[in-house]
C-alpha positions in Angstrom: 71.4 21.5 11.6 72.9 18.3 10.0 72.4 19.9 6.6 74.2 23.1 7.7 77.1 21.2 9.1 77.3 19.1 5.9 77.3 22.4 3.9 80.2 23.8 5.9 82.2 20.6 5.6 81.7 20.6 1.8 82.7 24.2 1.5 85.8 23.5 3.5 86.9 20.7 1.3 86.3 22.8 -1.8 88.5 25.5 -0.3 91.2 22.8 0.2 91.2 22.1 -3.5 88.7 19.4 -4.1 87.2 19.6 -7.6 83.6 19.6 -8.6 84.1 16.1 -9.9 84.8 14.9 -6.4 81.8 16.8 -4.8 79.5 13.7 -4.9 82.0 11.7 -2.9 81.7 14.2 0.0 77.9 13.5 0.6 77.5 10.8 3.3 75.7 7.7 2.3 72.9 8.5 4.7 71.8 11.3 2.4 71.6 9.1 -0.8 68.2 7.8 0.0 65.8 9.2 2.7 62.5 7.7 3.6 59.5 9.6 5.0 55.8 9.4 5.5 53.4 11.8 3.7 50.9 11.8 6.6 52.5 13.0 9.9 51.5 14.7 13.1 48.3 14.2 15.0 45.3 13.5 12.8 41.6 12.8 13.5 40.6 9.4 12.2 36.9 9.4 11.3 35.3 5.9 11.3 31.8 5.3 10.3 29.3 2.8 11.8 28.6 1.0 8.5 29.0 -2.5 9.9 32.4 -2.8 8.1 36.0 -2.2 9.2 37.4 1.3 8.7 40.6 2.0 6.8 43.4 4.5 6.6 46.1 4.6 4.0 49.7 5.6 4.8 52.0 6.8 2.0 55.7 6.0 2.4 58.0 8.1 0.1 61.6 7.6 -1.0 63.8 10.6 -1.7 67.4 11.8 -1.3 70.2 12.4 -3.6 69.9 9.0 -5.4 66.3 7.9 -5.0 66.7 5.3 -7.7 68.5 3.1 -5.2 66.6 0.3 -3.5 65.4 0.8 0.1 63.6 -1.0 2.9 61.4 0.2 5.8 58.6 -0.9 8.1 55.3 0.7 9.0 54.8 -0.2 12.6 53.3 1.1 15.9 54.9 2.5 19.0 54.8 0.2 22.0 53.3 1.4 25.3 56.7 2.5 26.8 57.6 4.5 23.7 54.2 6.2 23.6 54.5 7.0 27.3 57.9 8.7 26.7 56.4 10.6 23.7 53.4 11.7 25.7 55.7 13.2 28.4 57.7 14.9 25.6 54.7 16.6 24.1 52.7 17.1 27.3 49.7 15.0 26.3 48.1 11.9 27.9 48.0 9.5 25.1 46.9 5.9 25.5 47.7 3.1 23.1 44.7 1.7 21.1 44.5 -2.1 21.9 46.2 -4.2 19.2 43.0 -6.3 18.8 41.3 -3.2 17.3 43.5 -2.6 14.3 45.6 -4.5 11.8 48.4 -3.6 9.4 48.5 -6.6 7.1 51.7 -5.7 5.2 54.1 -3.7 7.4 57.2 -4.2 5.3 58.0 -1.7 2.6 60.5 -2.7 -0.1 61.3 -0.1 -2.8 62.6 -1.2 -6.2 64.8 1.2 -8.1 61.8 2.6 -10.1 59.5 3.1 -7.1 59.2 6.5 -5.3 56.3 5.8 -3.0 54.2 2.9 -1.7 50.9 2.8 0.2 50.1 0.7 3.3 46.6 0.2 4.6 45.6 0.1 8.3 42.3 -1.5 9.1 40.2 -0.7 12.2 37.6 -2.6 14.0 35.0 0.1 14.1 32.4 -1.6 16.2 35.0 -2.5 18.9 36.5 1.0 18.9 33.0 2.5 19.2 32.3 0.4 22.3 35.7 1.3 23.8 35.3 5.0 23.3 31.8 5.0 24.7 33.0 3.1 27.8 36.0 5.4 28.3 35.0 8.8 26.8 37.7 10.7 28.7 40.6 8.5 27.6 42.7 9.8 24.8 43.2 6.6 22.7 45.5 6.9 19.7 47.4 4.7 17.3 51.0 6.0 17.0 52.2 4.8 13.5 56.0 4.9 13.1 58.2 4.5 10.0 61.5 2.7 10.8 64.3 1.2 8.8 67.3 -1.0 9.8 69.2 -0.2 6.6 68.2 3.2 5.4 67.8 6.8 6.6 64.4 8.0 7.8 63.5 11.7 8.0 63.2 12.3 11.7 60.5 15.0 11.2 58.4 12.8 9.0 58.3 9.4 10.6 55.5 9.6 13.2 51.7 9.7 12.6 49.3 9.9 15.6 45.9 8.7 14.6 43.1 9.7 17.0 40.0 7.6 16.3 36.5 9.0 16.3 33.5 6.9 15.5 30.6 8.7 13.7 27.2 7.5 12.5 27.0 8.4 8.8 24.0 10.6 8.0 22.3 10.8 4.6 21.0 14.3 4.1 19.9 16.7 1.4 22.3 18.6 -0.9 20.3 21.7 0.0 17.3 22.2 2.3 15.2 24.1 -0.1 15.1 25.2 -3.7 12.8 27.1 -6.1 11.7 26.5 -9.7 9.8 28.6 -12.1 7.0 26.7 -13.7 5.7 27.8 -17.1 4.7 26.4 -20.5 4.2 22.7 -20.2 6.2 22.4 -16.9 9.6 21.9 -15.6 11.9 19.1 -14.3 14.0 19.5 -11.2 17.0 17.2 -10.3 16.9 16.4 -6.6 20.1 15.0 -4.8 21.0 13.5 -1.5 24.6 13.5 0.0 26.9 11.6 2.3 29.7 13.0 4.4 32.2 10.7 2.6 32.7 8.9 -0.6 30.4 5.9 -0.6 32.0 2.5 -0.4 28.9 0.8 -1.6 26.0 1.0 -4.1 22.9 1.5 -2.0 19.5 3.3 -2.1 17.5 5.8 -0.1 13.8 6.3 -0.4 12.1 9.7 -0.2 8.4 10.6 0.0 6.1 13.5 0.2 5.2 14.8 3.7 1.8 16.4 3.1 1.8 17.8 6.7 5.0 19.7 6.4 4.0 22.6 4.1 5.2 25.8 5.8 2.7 28.3 7.1 1.2 30.4 4.4 2.3 28.0 1.6 0.0 25.8 -0.5 0.7 22.1 -0.9 0.9 21.4 -4.6 -1.6 18.7 -5.6 0.0 15.3 -6.2 -1.7 15.2 -9.7 0.6 18.1 -10.8 4.0 16.4 -10.1 5.8 13.1 -10.2 8.8 11.7 -8.3 10.5 9.3 -10.7 11.3 5.7 -9.6 8.8 5.9 -6.8 11.1 8.2 -4.9 14.1 5.7 -4.8 17.4 7.6 -4.8 20.5 5.7 -5.8 24.1 6.1 -4.4 27.0 4.8 -6.4 30.3 3.6 -5.0 33.0 6.3 -5.0 30.6 9.3 -4.8 29.4 11.5 -2.0 26.5 12.7 -4.1 23.5 10.5 -5.1 22.3 10.0 -8.6 19.7 12.6 -9.5 16.1 12.0 -8.8 13.9 13.8 -11.3 10.8 15.7 -10.0 8.6 16.6 -12.9 6.1 19.5 -12.2 3.3 20.0 -14.7 1.9 23.5 -15.3 -1.7 24.3 -14.7 -4.0 27.1 -13.6 -1.7 28.1 -10.7 -0.3 31.6 -10.3 2.2 32.8 -7.8 5.1 31.5 -5.7 3.0 30.1 -2.8 3.2 26.4 -3.8 5.5 23.9 -2.2 6.4 20.2 -2.4 7.7 19.0 1.0 10.0 15.9 0.8 11.4 13.7 3.6 13.8 10.8 3.7 11.9 7.6 4.5 14.5 4.9 4.8 18.0 3.7 3.8 18.8 0.3 2.4 22.1 -0.1 4.4 22.3 -0.8 8.1 24.3 1.6 10.4 23.1 4.7 8.6 20.9 7.5 9.8 19.1 10.1 7.8 18.2 13.7 8.2 14.9 14.4 9.9 14.6 17.7 8.2 12.2 18.4 5.4 13.4 19.5 1.9 11.1 22.1 0.4 10.8 22.6 -3.3 9.0 25.9 -4.0 7.2 26.4 -7.3 6.6 29.9 -8.8 3.8 29.2 -11.4 3.5 31.2 -14.6 5.9 33.9 -13.6 6.2 36.5 -16.3 9.9 37.4 -16.9 10.0 41.2 -16.6 12.6 43.5 -18.0 13.2 47.1 -17.3 11.8 48.1 -20.7 8.4 46.6 -19.7 8.1 48.9 -16.7 6.9 52.5 -16.5 5.4 54.9 -14.0 3.7 58.3 -14.0 5.6 59.4 -10.9 9.2 58.4 -10.8 11.1 60.2 -8.0 14.3 61.5 -9.7 16.5 61.5 -6.6 16.1 57.8 -5.6 14.5 54.5 -6.3 14.5 53.9 -10.1 11.7 51.6 -11.2 14.0 48.9 -12.5 14.9 48.1 -8.9 11.5 46.4 -8.6 12.8 43.4 -10.6 16.5 43.1 -9.5 15.8 40.4 -6.9 17.5 42.6 -4.3 15.2 43.5 -1.4 17.7 46.1 -0.3 17.0 48.3 -3.3 13.6 49.8 -4.0 11.3 51.9 -6.3 10.2 55.2 -4.9 7.4 57.3 -6.5 7.6 61.1 -6.6 7.7 63.3 -3.5 10.0 66.1 -4.7 7.4 67.4 -7.3 3.6 67.2 -7.5 1.8 64.6 -9.5 -2.0 65.2 -9.9 -3.1 61.6 -10.3 -2.7 58.5 -8.1 0.8 57.1 -8.5 1.1 53.8 -10.4 3.4 51.2 -11.7 2.6 50.0 -15.3 3.8 46.8 -17.0 3.6 46.5 -20.8 3.3 42.8 -21.5 4.8 41.2 -24.6 1.9 38.8 -25.0 -1.7 39.2 -23.9 -3.0 37.3 -20.8 -6.4 36.8 -19.2 -5.4 35.4 -15.8 -2.9 36.9 -13.3 -1.7 37.3 -9.8 1.2 39.1 -8.2 3.6 39.4 -5.3 5.3 42.4 -3.9 7.7 43.2 -1.0 7.6 46.4 0.9 10.7 48.5 1.3 12.6 48.0 4.5 11.4 51.2 6.2 8.3 52.5 7.8 6.6 54.9 5.4 5.0 54.7 1.9 3.3 51.3 2.5 0.2 50.7 0.2 -3.1 50.5 2.2 -5.4 50.6 -0.8 -4.7 49.9 -4.5 -6.6 49.1 -7.7 -5.5 46.8 -10.5 -6.3 48.2 -13.9 -5.9 46.4 -17.2 -6.1 47.4 -20.8 -5.8 45.8 -24.2 -4.5 48.9 -26.0 -3.0 51.1 -23.2 -5.8 53.7 -23.7 -9.0 52.2 -22.3 -8.6 50.8 -18.8 -10.8 48.3 -16.9 -10.7 47.7 -13.1 -9.7 44.1 -12.4 -9.4 44.4 -8.6 -9.8 46.8 -5.7 -8.0 45.9 -2.5 -8.3 48.1 0.7 -7.7 45.7 3.5 -5.3 43.0 4.7 -2.2 44.8 3.3 1.1 44.5 5.2 2.8 47.6 6.5 5.9 46.4 8.4 9.3 46.9 6.9 10.2 44.3 4.4 6.8 42.6 4.6 5.4 40.7 1.6 2.0 40.4 -0.1 0.7 37.8 -2.4 -2.5 38.5 -4.3 -5.4 36.2 -5.1 -5.7 35.2 -8.8 -7.8 37.3 -11.1 -9.5 36.5 -14.4 -10.3 39.2 -16.9 -13.3 39.1 -19.3 -10.9 40.0 -22.2 -7.2 39.4 -22.8 -5.1 42.4 -21.7 -1.5 43.5 -22.6 -1.2 46.4 -20.1 -1.2 46.0 -16.3 -1.3 48.8 -13.7 -0.8 48.8 -10.0 -2.4 52.1 -8.8 -2.0 53.2 -5.2 -4.8 55.3 -3.7 -3.8 55.3 0.0 -0.6 54.6 2.1 0.2 54.6 5.8 1.2 58.3 5.1 -2.1 59.5 3.5 -4.3 59.5 0.5 -3.5 59.9 -3.2 -1.8 61.5 -4.8 1.0 60.5 -2.5 4.2 58.6 -2.8 4.7 54.9 -2.2 7.7 52.6 -2.3 8.3 48.9 -3.0 11.3 46.7 -2.9 10.2 43.9 -5.3 7.3 43.2 -7.7 6.6 39.9 -9.4 3.8 39.3 -11.9 2.3 35.9 -12.8 -0.1 35.2 -15.6 -1.1 33.4 -18.7 
């Protein structure tokens, strides 16, 4: 409203013949320099039980028509009477935080001609505030921070900050609760991280260890001889970062096949007092000797033309699927074939059923060949196969007497009947070396 009135007055003077050169003289001195706070309104103040005082930084800014002028202000706190009046105005029941629980060491703000902003720190007695809030949980304690000046103008809309303290126990936790790695060749190294909910104010350490009792049902605990946690599991945090330094987990390859292996890790302790740590378990899953399949390596004797192309088996999307033929007859049992780029002698595989009720394998044979012409049966499975929508199957591991470069998954029976009949799968993964 003041700005609108000022604009009208200026326009009136211009109409009366004042020149542009005299325009600056029309602006009241109170607009030459205007002070304000960057942080205003009600804000939650999170304090952490680290054994040290908490802190909040207020930014005071200098603007206006001629901000190069010097200016003076003070960062203070409303008294009880002022806060009571303000509480009635906004319809809230605020109560003033006791003065013994905070400190503003340098309340005076003196701007030089060059300065446009200055910061002032407010320090809080976290332990005392924690006790107060626990004793009076229903009381709405706040610290009403006000910007005032005896000499200069203060923006009325940017002069009040209501800090509402909340004391929280800092928790060290995992960057993610689980992850997977593909282990082939000589092995792989995985970088493991812990995190804080705020930027650390200290250099400190956390220690992690293997929880051998925490392997999920159906998973195999990877033997300790096949991996190593560097630095005996000690994870370092550096001042100024929420995220820890990486802890390298080195996993060696071996005669393991499949994605059923896991390393369960838990946080053991923290070197700083006042901290808590997550009781959850981080799970690092290992898929050993997974063969990277491409669409060009896949073929079938019974592709259904209307749906379910075979490349859907390797798109890592369980919503898509492969479907063998039902719209035309195929005289032989339907199969999936994989042409390997390099010969292997040991293998295993996983598959996931399509998310529906029919076409689920109940009997299959694994056939292998070195030339794609002469085939040898490697396995015959006719029990223990899942039939519920989206269910998964992991095979045992097979060893052939001779290296092979061709692999067939041949279905002889489904929950709809005997071969030749259609089947469908959402995903198929082959492991081998």
